[in-house]
One Martini backbone bead per residue (centre of mass of N, CA, C, O) as a GRO file, in nm:
protein
  231
    1MET     BB    1  -1.150  -1.148  -1.870
    2SER     BB    2  -0.896  -0.992  -1.995
    3LEU     BB    3  -0.761  -0.706  -2.102
    4MET     BB    4  -0.624  -0.835  -2.356
    5GLU     BB    5  -0.906  -0.950  -2.461
    6LYS     BB    6  -1.061  -0.671  -2.481
    7LEU     BB    7  -0.798  -0.567  -2.607
    8ASP     BB    8  -0.561  -0.462  -2.778
    9LYS     BB    9  -0.249  -0.534  -2.693
   10SER     BB   10  -0.100  -0.276  -2.790
   11GLU     BB   11  -0.298  -0.078  -2.656
   12ALA     BB   12  -0.266  -0.173  -2.365
   13LYS     BB   13   0.038  -0.129  -2.337
   14GLN     BB   14   0.035   0.173  -2.405
   15ALA     BB   15  -0.155   0.263  -2.173
   16ILE     BB   16   0.028   0.171  -1.941
   17LEU     BB   17   0.285   0.333  -2.016
   18GLU     BB   18   0.145   0.610  -2.008
   19ALA     BB   19   0.078   0.597  -1.707
   20TYR     BB   20   0.375   0.587  -1.612
   21GLN     BB   21   0.449   0.861  -1.741
   22PHE     BB   22   0.237   1.031  -1.584
   23ARG     BB   23   0.351   0.945  -1.330
   24HIS     BB   24   0.411   1.123  -1.020
   25ALA     BB   25   0.547   1.300  -0.750
   26CYS     BB   26   0.319   1.487  -0.605
   27LYS     BB   27   0.358   1.786  -0.407
   28GLN     BB   28   0.101   1.938  -0.539
   29PHE     BB   29  -0.237   2.023  -0.526
   30ASP     BB   30  -0.556   2.090  -0.619
   31PRO     BB   31  -0.777   2.219  -0.378
   32ASP     BB   32  -1.041   2.250  -0.590
   33ARG     BB   33  -1.006   1.934  -0.642
   34THR     BB   34  -1.218   1.643  -0.653
   35LEU     BB   35  -1.263   1.328  -0.635
   36PRO     BB   36  -1.451   1.103  -0.738
   37GLU     BB   37  -1.581   0.850  -0.566
   38GLU     BB   38  -1.550   0.627  -0.787
   39ASP     BB   39  -1.244   0.669  -0.830
   40PHE     BB   40  -1.147   0.607  -0.541
   41ARG     BB   41  -1.271   0.325  -0.523
   42PHE     BB   42  -1.100   0.208  -0.746
   43ILE     BB   43  -0.831   0.241  -0.596
   44LEU     BB   44  -0.915   0.064  -0.352
   45GLN     BB   45  -0.964  -0.194  -0.518
   46ALA     BB   46  -0.671  -0.229  -0.603
   47ALA     BB   47  -0.580  -0.287  -0.316
   48ARG     BB   48  -0.771  -0.525  -0.238
   49LEU     BB   49  -0.663  -0.706  -0.504
   50SER     BB   50  -0.401  -0.758  -0.392
   51PRO     BB   51  -0.125  -0.922  -0.330
   52SER     BB   52  -0.016  -1.172  -0.078
   53SER     BB   53   0.137  -1.335   0.151
   54VAL     BB   54  -0.065  -1.603   0.206
   55GLY     BB   55  -0.319  -1.409   0.191
   56LEU     BB   56  -0.324  -1.186   0.449
   57GLU     BB   57  -0.376  -0.889   0.419
   58PRO     BB   58  -0.173  -0.672   0.608
   59TRP     BB   59  -0.397  -0.426   0.586
   60ARG     BB   60  -0.473  -0.065   0.609
   61PHE     BB   61  -0.700   0.210   0.506
   62VAL     BB   62  -0.661   0.548   0.590
   63VAL     BB   63  -0.887   0.802   0.527
   64LEU     BB   64  -0.769   1.136   0.552
   65GLN     BB   65  -1.011   1.414   0.587
   66ASN     BB   66  -0.929   1.553   0.840
   67SER     BB   67  -0.799   1.862   0.886
   68GLU     BB   68  -0.691   1.854   1.178
   69LEU     BB   69  -0.532   1.585   1.150
   70ARG     BB   70  -0.358   1.672   0.915
   71GLU     BB   71  -0.212   1.902   1.066
   72LYS     BB   72  -0.081   1.723   1.279
   73LEU     BB   73   0.075   1.549   1.073
   74ARG     BB   74   0.235   1.777   0.934
   75ALA     BB   75   0.421   1.849   1.187
   76ILE     BB   76   0.557   1.528   1.135
   77SER     BB   77   0.578   1.576   0.795
   78TRP     BB   78   0.820   1.665   0.580
   79GLY     BB   79   0.701   1.498   0.309
   80ALA     BB   80   0.381   1.652   0.343
   81GLN     BB   81   0.342   1.967   0.314
   82GLY     BB   82   0.185   1.981   0.030
   83GLN     BB   83  -0.028   1.738   0.049
   84LEU     BB   84  -0.211   1.757   0.303
   85PRO     BB   85  -0.364   2.040   0.219
   86THR     BB   86  -0.435   1.940  -0.110
   87ALA     BB   87  -0.546   1.671  -0.107
   88SER     BB   88  -0.820   1.496  -0.173
   89HIS     BB   89  -0.664   1.224  -0.083
   90PHE     BB   90  -0.553   1.066   0.229
   91VAL     BB   91  -0.328   0.788   0.297
   92VAL     BB   92  -0.292   0.553   0.555
   93ILE     BB   93  -0.070   0.287   0.559
   94LEU     BB   94  -0.118  -0.017   0.709
   95ALA     BB   95   0.050  -0.265   0.916
   96ARG     BB   96   0.085  -0.553   1.050
   97THR     BB   97   0.171  -0.724   1.329
   98ILE     BB   98   0.274  -0.987   1.523
   99LYS     BB   99  -0.003  -1.022   1.663
  100ASP     BB  100  -0.132  -1.123   1.365
  101LEU     BB  101   0.127  -1.295   1.206
  102ARG     BB  102   0.168  -1.518   1.360
  103TYR     BB  103   0.112  -1.848   1.297
  104ASP     BB  104  -0.087  -1.858   1.582
  105ALA     BB  105  -0.282  -1.646   1.498
  106PRO     BB  106  -0.612  -1.574   1.461
  107TYR     BB  107  -0.590  -1.416   1.193
  108VAL     BB  108  -0.466  -1.638   1.020
  109THR     BB  109  -0.695  -1.840   1.051
  110HIS     BB  110  -0.919  -1.661   0.945
  111MET     BB  111  -0.810  -1.617   0.657
  112MET     BB  112  -0.793  -1.918   0.573
  113LYS     BB  113  -1.090  -2.013   0.656
  114GLU     BB  114  -1.301  -1.752   0.616
  115VAL     BB  115  -1.185  -1.624   0.344
  116HIS     BB  116  -1.034  -1.876   0.172
  117HIS     BB  117  -1.141  -2.167   0.237
  118ILE     BB  118  -0.950  -2.358   0.375
  119PRO     BB  119  -0.899  -2.648   0.472
  120GLU     BB  120  -0.839  -2.745   0.789
  121GLU     BB  121  -0.610  -2.956   0.739
  122ILE     BB  122  -0.432  -2.759   0.574
  123VAL     BB  123  -0.399  -2.538   0.781
  124ASP     BB  124  -0.263  -2.713   0.998
  125GLN     BB  125  -0.017  -2.781   0.823
  126MET     BB  126   0.083  -2.491   0.775
  127LEU     BB  127   0.105  -2.393   1.084
  128THR     BB  128   0.312  -2.652   1.150
  129GLY     BB  129   0.490  -2.604   0.891
  130ASN     BB  130   0.565  -2.402   0.645
  131TYR     BB  131   0.485  -2.131   0.787
  132ARG     BB  132   0.657  -2.171   1.035
  133THR     BB  133   0.927  -2.206   0.889
  134PHE     BB  134   0.925  -1.937   0.744
  135GLN     BB  135   0.940  -1.770   1.013
  136GLU     BB  136   1.175  -1.915   1.174
  137SER     BB  137   1.401  -1.975   0.914
  138ASP     BB  138   1.376  -1.858   0.629
  139PHE     BB  139   1.311  -1.534   0.739
  140ARG     BB  140   1.320  -1.467   1.044
  141LEU     BB  141   1.051  -1.316   1.177
  142LEU     BB  142   1.091  -1.392   1.503
  143GLU     BB  143   1.342  -1.216   1.601
  144SER     BB  144   1.140  -0.964   1.556
  145ASP     BB  145   0.905  -0.727   1.532
  146ARG     BB  146   1.041  -0.577   1.291
  147ALA     BB  147   1.066  -0.808   1.093
  148MET     BB  148   0.760  -0.851   1.061
  149PHE     BB  149   0.682  -0.561   0.982
  150ASP     BB  150   0.855  -0.540   0.725
  151TRP     BB  151   0.707  -0.770   0.582
  152SER     BB  152   0.430  -0.634   0.590
  153CYS     BB  153   0.514  -0.382   0.424
  154LYS     BB  154   0.570  -0.529   0.161
  155GLN     BB  155   0.272  -0.589   0.109
  156ALA     BB  156   0.166  -0.294   0.117
  157TYR     BB  157   0.338  -0.203  -0.136
  158ILE     BB  158   0.177  -0.351  -0.343
  159ALA     BB  159  -0.079  -0.187  -0.305
  160LEU     BB  160   0.043   0.086  -0.359
  161GLY     BB  161   0.127   0.036  -0.655
  162ASN     BB  162  -0.164  -0.018  -0.755
  163MET     BB  163  -0.279   0.258  -0.682
  164LEU     BB  164  -0.094   0.432  -0.862
  165THR     BB  165  -0.172   0.296  -1.130
  166ALA     BB  166  -0.476   0.331  -1.122
  167ALA     BB  167  -0.469   0.637  -1.113
  168ALA     BB  168  -0.313   0.687  -1.380
  169LEU     BB  169  -0.525   0.547  -1.571
  170ILE     BB  170  -0.743   0.798  -1.472
  171GLY     BB  171  -0.580   1.079  -1.420
  172VAL     BB  172  -0.443   1.047  -1.134
  173ASP     BB  173  -0.271   1.178  -0.885
  174SER     BB  174   0.040   1.110  -0.690
  175CYS     BB  175   0.198   1.016  -0.355
  176PRO     BB  176   0.451   0.872  -0.202
  177ILE     BB  177   0.522   0.852   0.166
  178GLU     BB  178   0.816   0.873   0.417
  179GLY     BB  179   0.820   1.176   0.545
  180PHE     BB  180   0.828   1.078   0.877
  181ASP     BB  181   0.748   1.041   1.215
  182LYS     BB  182   0.672   0.739   1.326
  183VAL     BB  183   0.629   0.764   1.629
  184GLN     BB  184   0.442   1.017   1.625
  185ALA     BB  185   0.232   0.914   1.422
  186GLU     BB  186   0.145   0.665   1.586
  187GLN     BB  187   0.054   0.821   1.835
  188LEU     BB  188  -0.170   0.975   1.696
  189LEU     BB  189  -0.330   0.720   1.606
  190ARG     BB  190  -0.357   0.595   1.885
  191GLU     BB  191  -0.532   0.831   2.004
  192GLU     BB  192  -0.757   0.759   1.768
  193GLY     BB  193  -0.784   0.432   1.749
  194LEU     BB  194  -0.617   0.304   1.472
  195LEU     BB  195  -0.417   0.052   1.592
  196GLU     BB  196  -0.539  -0.169   1.760
  197ASP     BB  197  -0.340  -0.239   1.991
  198ASP     BB  198  -0.086  -0.263   1.798
  199ARG     BB  199  -0.172  -0.422   1.517
  200PHE     BB  200  -0.054  -0.154   1.397
  201GLY     BB  201   0.139   0.020   1.148
  202ILE     BB  202   0.326   0.237   0.963
  203ALA     BB  203   0.424   0.235   0.630
  204CYS     BB  204   0.262   0.477   0.471
  205PHE     BB  205   0.186   0.719   0.233
  206ALA     BB  206  -0.100   0.856   0.025
  207ALA     BB  207  -0.160   1.080  -0.241
  208PHE     BB  208  -0.456   1.242  -0.395
  209GLY     BB  209  -0.512   1.408  -0.724
  210TYR     BB  210  -0.436   1.728  -0.880
  211ARG     BB  211  -0.239   1.898  -1.058
  212VAL     BB  212  -0.077   2.232  -1.097
  213ARG     BB  213   0.173   2.106  -1.252
  214GLU     BB  214   0.415   2.016  -1.453
  215PRO     BB  215   0.648   1.793  -1.481
  216ARG     BB  216   0.929   1.671  -1.522
  217PRO     BB  217   1.092   1.466  -1.692
  218LYS     BB  218   1.136   1.144  -1.703
  219SER     BB  219   1.377   0.943  -1.513
  220ARG     BB  220   1.573   0.654  -1.618
  221GLN     BB  221   1.709   0.375  -1.645
  222ALA     BB  222   1.812   0.149  -1.840
  223LEU     BB  223   1.710  -0.166  -1.892
  224ASP     BB  224   2.003  -0.298  -1.919
  225ASP     BB  225   2.093  -0.183  -1.623
  226ILE     BB  226   1.853  -0.373  -1.453
  227VAL     BB  227   1.897  -0.640  -1.631
  228THR     BB  228   1.933  -0.998  -1.578
  229TRP     BB  229   2.020  -1.273  -1.771
  230VAL     BB  230   1.942  -1.630  -1.725
  231ARG     BB  231   1.998  -1.906  -1.964
   0.00000   0.00000   0.00000
């Protein structure tokens, strides 16, 4: 049963829009308030249930609660100076690299056969047909390791968006963060054994907690300025 079937449709729509109005990029959190474990697991479930291209789920969510490691990351993250020391939960969102996402990689076969239970003959057709074509010529993902990684990050950002929305729906503040030195941050995680032989790279960060002050009013372009209808 969908949310719209459980709730009055107008009430459900209003609740979702109010959550989007509530959400803002929180720069500093209340360090004395910690998210209940069940609330943060709800946010993680929103990430887990997110869609991804070909269902490959090319992400990993590192919940960074170690204060010493947070401080090391803070030294190379200009965009997380306020969030790293104050967030209740700080997540490093990783995206898989070409090592795992090339059409003939064992991870791809594992996801299709063992996770999604796609019949073997269909998997074989996909890996030698449409999915291979998609990588080789449709999106040219095999032209460079970076091309594949950027595509992987696109999938991770879908999960990020769902995490931010899920948090807002239950009154939890958040902030997506890209302000960091990627090379140094990845080296730090590599030294901690978190990149699994460079099968992962950092897509972005996300901080969660409770605001210490109210944000300025939300500003956005008008709907008609960003939507083009082709009838």
